[in-house]
C-alpha positions as CSV (number, residue, x, y, z in Angstrom):
1,M,0.2,-0.2,-0.1
2,K,1.3,3.3,-0.7
3,Q,0.3,7.1,-1.3
4,A,2.0,9.5,-3.9
5,I,1.5,13.3,-3.3
6,V,2.4,15.4,-6.3
7,A,3.7,18.8,-5.5
8,R,4.0,21.5,-8.0
9,A,7.4,22.7,-8.3
10,D,6.4,25.6,-11.1
11,L,5.2,27.5,-8.0
12,G,8.4,28.1,-5.9
13,M,6.5,27.5,-2.6
14,G,8.6,27.9,0.6
15,E,9.3,24.9,2.7
16,G,6.5,25.3,5.1
17,K,3.8,26.2,2.4
18,L,4.9,23.0,0.9
19,A,4.8,20.7,3.7
20,A,1.4,22.1,4.6
21,Q,-0.1,21.7,0.7
22,V,1.4,17.8,0.6
23,A,-0.4,17.1,4.2
24,H,-3.6,19.1,3.0
25,A,-3.5,16.2,-0.2
26,S,-2.4,13.7,1.7
27,L,-5.1,13.9,4.6
28,S,-8.2,14.5,1.7
29,A,-7.1,11.6,-0.3
30,Y,-7.2,9.4,2.9
31,E,-10.3,10.6,3.9
32,D,-11.9,9.9,0.7
33,A,-10.3,5.9,0.1
34,G,-12.6,3.6,1.3
35,R,-12.6,1.7,4.9
36,K,-10.5,-1.3,3.6
37,A,-7.8,0.8,1.9
38,R,-7.5,3.0,4.7
39,K,-7.6,0.3,7.1
40,R,-4.6,-1.5,5.0
41,W,-2.6,1.6,4.7
42,K,-2.3,2.3,8.2
43,G,-1.3,-0.9,9.3
44,S,1.2,-1.1,6.5
45,G,3.0,1.9,8.0
46,Q,1.4,4.5,5.8
47,K,4.0,4.7,2.8
48,K,3.9,7.9,1.2
49,V,6.2,9.4,-1.8
50,V,6.4,13.4,-2.4
51,L,6.9,13.6,-6.2
52,R,7.6,16.5,-8.6
53,G,5.0,18.2,-10.6
54,D,5.7,20.7,-13.2
55,S,2.1,22.5,-14.2
56,E,-1.8,22.6,-13.2
57,S,-2.6,20.7,-16.3
58,Q,-0.1,17.9,-15.5
59,L,-1.8,17.0,-11.8
60,F,-5.2,17.3,-13.4
61,E,-4.1,14.5,-15.9
62,L,-2.5,12.4,-13.1
63,A,-6.0,12.8,-11.3
64,D,-7.7,11.6,-14.2
65,K,-5.7,8.3,-14.2
66,A,-6.3,8.1,-10.7
67,E,-10.0,8.1,-11.2
68,R,-9.8,5.6,-14.3
69,K,-7.6,3.2,-12.3
70,G,-10.3,3.4,-9.4
71,L,-8.1,5.2,-6.9
72,P,-8.6,7.7,-4.4
73,Y,-7.0,11.1,-5.1
74,A,-7.8,14.7,-3.9
75,I,-6.5,17.8,-5.7
76,V,-5.4,20.8,-3.4
77,R,-6.8,24.5,-4.0
78,D,-4.7,27.2,-1.9
79,A,-6.9,29.4,0.0
80,G,-4.8,32.1,-0.8
81,H,-4.0,33.5,2.8
82,T,-0.1,33.2,2.5
83,E,1.9,32.6,-0.7
84,L,-0.6,31.3,-3.6
85,E,-3.3,33.2,-5.1
86,P,-6.5,31.9,-4.2
87,G,-7.5,28.8,-5.7
88,T,-4.0,27.6,-7.2
89,V,-3.9,24.3,-7.7
90,S,-0.7,23.4,-5.8
91,A,-0.8,19.4,-4.9
92,L,-2.6,16.2,-5.8
93,A,-2.6,13.2,-3.5
94,V,-2.8,9.6,-5.2
95,G,-3.7,6.8,-2.9
96,P,-4.3,5.3,-0.7
97,G,-3.8,1.8,-2.7
98,S,-1.9,-0.5,-4.0
99,E,1.6,0.4,-4.7
100,E,1.5,-1.4,-8.1
101,L,-1.4,0.7,-9.1
102,V,-0.2,4.0,-7.5
103,D,3.1,3.6,-9.6
104,R,1.2,3.2,-12.6
105,V,-0.5,6.9,-12.4
106,T,2.8,8.7,-10.8
107,G,5.4,6.1,-11.0
108,D,7.5,8.0,-13.9
109,L,7.6,11.4,-11.6
110,P,11.0,12.4,-9.8
111,L,11.2,12.6,-6.2
112,Y,10.5,16.4,-5.1
């Protein structure tokens, strides 16, 4: 079991902002997962990987792939209180799901 979080590198977010956006994405996708997937993921150590994304369109393309594979996912839109404009798409979480399925969606991306 695994979860992949794709954060946009093109936005130039500070480290704290990046960490917050990754956390928002992770929790939101977890909440959308089924009970069995949540339990299996928690029981196996909550494996996560943070990957580098290049654009808003890339995140939406990956979200579409996740949906077609039946994986939970969450797109984060920033509230605009600090570094980003309101509504800026900053991160995407895919999973928790089987490592194989998550990798079919995000496996070609580099680590952040």
